[in-house]
N, C-alpha and C positions, 0 to 999 in steps of 0.2 A: 921573313917568318910567318908565317898562317896564325894567326891571334885565335885563341879558341871561344866560341861564343857562348857568352854569359847572360842565360836565362834570367829573363822576368821576375822579381820576387812576387811573393803575395802582396804585398802593398800596390805595387808601380802596376801589376795589372788591375787592382782594384779600382787605382785611382783612374787610369784610362779608361777603364769602363763606367765607371760614375761620369767622369768627363764627357763619354761619347753620348751616354740618356741626357746629361743635364743639354747639352748644345744641339742635337735632335732635338729635344724640346723648344728649347730657343729661336732654332730655324723658323717652325712652327710659328711663331708668336709675332718674329721678327716681321714674316712675309708676308703675313696677311696683316702687323701694322703700315704696311708700307706702302698698300693698296688705299689707305687713307687718311694717312698723315699731310700736312696739307702747311706745315710750315719749312720753311727750307732747312733751318740750323738743327733740326729736329731729323726731319729726312737722313741726313748728311752722318748723323750719331747712327742712325739707323743701320745706314750703309754699311757701314765702317763693322759694325755689331757684328753685322749676317758677315762677312767677307770672313771675321775672324773665328766664327762659330763654324762655316763649312771647312774654313780650312784647317781646325782644330779634327773635325769630325775626319778630313782627310787622313790627318796624323795619325788617329789613333786606327783607322784599319790599316796602315803601312805599321806600324809598331805590332796589332796583331798577327796580321798577313805574314810578317818575319818570325813569328813564335807558334803559327798552327791554330793560333786560337780563331772560335769563331766569333765572326761578326755581331755585336748585339742589335737586336730589333729595334729597338730606340722608339722615335717616333720618325711619321714618313707622312707624306701628301695627304696621305689617307684621312690623317689626325686634322686637319686644318681646311675649312672652306676660305680660301681668299676674298673671295666675291660677295660674303656672306656681310649683310649691313656693317656699320661702324657701331661698335661697342662701347668703347672708350675715346675722351678728347684727347686731343693732342699734349696738354700738361699732363695726364696721368702716362704717357706712353712714354717721357721722358723722363718720370718719377720710377716710372718700372725700371728703367736702364741704369738708374743712379742705383736703386737695391740690389740689382741685379750683377751690378759689375762692383759693389760691397764684397758681394757673395763671393763670386768668383778671386777677388782678390784675397778672400780669404784661406779658398779653397787648394789654390794654386799655391800658396805658402805652405801648406800644409803637406800639399805631394810634393814638393822640393826640398822639406825636411824629412820625408819618407822616401826618398828614390836614393839608390844606391847606384845605379849603373849612370855613366857620363853622360849618355844620349838624353835620358831621361832629365837628368837635373838641366840639362840645357834647354831643352824642350820647353820645361814647368819657367824658367825663368825667363826666356821667351814671352811664355804666355801671362807671367802676373809684369812683365813690362810692357805687352799690349793692351794691356788691361788697365792701368794705369795710365795710360793715356787715353784712353777711352772713358775712363773715369774723370779724369781732370777738362775734358772738353766738355763732357756731362753736365758736372757741377758748373763749370764756369756759364754755360747755357742756361743753366737755371737761375744763376745767380744775375745775369743779364735781364733774363725774362721779369725776374721779382717773385719766383716759383720756389724759393730756397728758405725754407723756415729754420733761423739761423740759432742755434742752441744758447740756452740763457749764458749770460757774459757776471763773471767774479769780479769786486771790487777788491785791486788789491792790498795785501794784508801788509801791515806797519813794519811787523817783523815775523822771523821765524818763531818756530813757537813747537812745542812738542804734549804729546798726551799725559793727562796727569793724575785722570781720573778714569775709573772703567765705566763710568756711564757716558761715555765714547761710542763704547758697544752697547749700550741699549737704548730702546725707544717705543717698549710698553709700555710703561708708567711712567708719570712726572714728565716734567720739560723733555723735548728732543733735540736733540743738538742739530743744527744745519747741516744740509747736504754734502759731502766734501765733491769736490769737482769728478772725481771718478762716477762717485752713484749718479751725478745729475746727467754724466756724459751718455753712462749705461741705459739709465731710463730715457733720455734722449732718442737714443738710438733706437733702442726696441720699442719705443711708440710708434716710430716712424716705420717699423717692419710691420706694426698691426697695422696700421693706416693702410699700406700696401696690401693686405690681408684683405680687410674689410674690404676695401673697393675692389678686388678680386672678386671677390665670392659674391658681392652684389652684382656684380657682372653675370656669373656663371650661374648664379641661383634663377635668373630670369631666362638664360637658354638650356638648362640642360634638358637632355631627351628623357632618361630616368627620373621618376620620381624618389627612388630610393637615394641618386644622385643629391640631389635638389635637397631632400632631408640632411643628408651628411654635410652640404656647405653652408645650408641656413646654420645650425647645426657650431659647425664651424666659425660663421659670422659673430654668433652671440659669444662666442669666447673670444674671440677677436674683440669687440668691445668691451668685455666688460674687464679683458686686462686693461684696453688704454685708458676706461673709467678709474680705476685703481691707481693707475700711473699718474691720469690727469690730477686726481685728489692729492696725492703726493704732494704736487708743484703745486696746485692751489694752496696748500697746506703753507711753503714754503715761497708761496708769491713770486715764482716763476715761470715764466711761459712757457707752453708746450706746443708740438709741435701741429701744423695743419692738416684737418682733412682731405682725404680725396675722392669719397667716395660720389660727392657732384659730379664728377667726370665723368660718370656712368653714363651712358645714353638708355633708352627708352626700349632697345632691339631687344626682341625675343628671340631671334633667328640661331642660334649657334654658329659659331668660326669654329668651334673647336670639337674634337669627340669628347665624349662624356670619359672617355679614357685618361686622355689629355688633361683635361679639368681636374681631375681628383688626383692626378699625378703633381700635378703643380701645387695645388692643396697640403698634400700629403709632404711635399720635400719642403713648401716654405713652412710647415708647422715642424718639421725635422730639424730644418735649422735655426728657427726659432728657439727650441729645446738649447741648440748648441750655445747660443748668444746668453739663455736665461742663464745656461751654466756658467758661463763665462763671468755674467755680471755677480752672480752669487758669490763666486770664489773673491769679489774683490769688495764684496759690500760691508761695512763694518756694525752698521748697524742692525738692530737683530728683527726689528718688526719689516723692514724692508726685505730681508733674508728670508724671512718666513712666507714674504707675497710670494718670492720666486720659487720657493719651495712648492707651494700649491699651485701657482700656475704650471711650472713645468710638469708637475703632476698629473694634471689637467689636458695639457698640451698631448702628453705620454699616452692616455687612454684613448684621445682623439685622435691619434696618429696610428696607434693598434686597431682602431675600428676602422681605420683607411686602408690600411692594407688589410685585414680581413675583405673589404666591401671590394678590393681591387684583384686577391686572388679566388673568390666567388666569381669575377667575372672576365677570368682568364687575361688579367693585365697585367700581373705582376713578373716583371722577367724574373729570371733567379741570378741573383748577382756570382760572379767568379768565387770556388769555396774548396776546400780541402777533398781530398779523395774521402772518402766513408770506409777508411780499414778496417774498420770490425765489422760490414757488412761485406766486404771483400772476402776476408778471414771466416767469416760462416757461410759463404757460398762457397770457399774452396773446401770446407773441414765438411760440408754435406754432401759434394760432388766426391768426397773419398770415401764417405762412408755409402753411399749408393753404388760404388764400385764393388764394394766389399760384399752388399747382400748381393748382386749379381752374380758373384762367384759361391 
């Protein structure tokens, strides 16, 4: 008996579309990195990453082809010059893959949860498993090479305890309670991401072709540094160690390996993901002073991301994502057509 074809849902189409854009962007970076990498362990990780990204792009093409959905344009060889001089040193390339695999794991987990069709669920579970293996290899390599900055550790409590006073939630006045393990973890992770943002923006600001793009990237660099300073101040007050910086691993090259479109999208994507992770941290932060910092930081990144979107629209760089049919416009058009016919009579 022939089975009825089940159409992709809106979340399924959106997840596939987003993955295509992300992986086509990643392919550009990976191909460029492979032209310069010298460390054999990092080269192996990048080859694995390239294989995964190219397979994902092909799989999305198959899903969309089966549904008659146009294949996104995404990013192509026109957006990368793999023969441009080296912009980053080997350790940063490894760190970049570490952060990107973390973001991929988060995205694939969400995609599994929003996919209804069995083949889509199976596909994203496979993507998640493959990315977990890549993440495992990446972090092991970072640890072996002494490139991973471990988060602070906690002294084991003598016994379980319960919160007895509302002062647990405050932080503006008087004595502040120590940070919880959850708060420490979120700050560490968000500082790690911001350090990657700074290094990328340092490099991009050196090679951007457009003055407007360079100004936008420099503004983003200032925001990222400001957030790192705010997080660092909290850790210093708590006498906790902070993650290491990566901007010293940017070379002095001024020849761009990437199109301005590619660089603005990378900055835009990083900002959007940071907003999401800040929001997650905000939802589990109990100290009022830290929660307030996250709210201010989110607002700042939202304005920055909006300006980035406007810059992309201005240059015709923003590809329109899948969206619902505009029923109001369709209805209006039909009504106008009927009125026109009546006038002709």
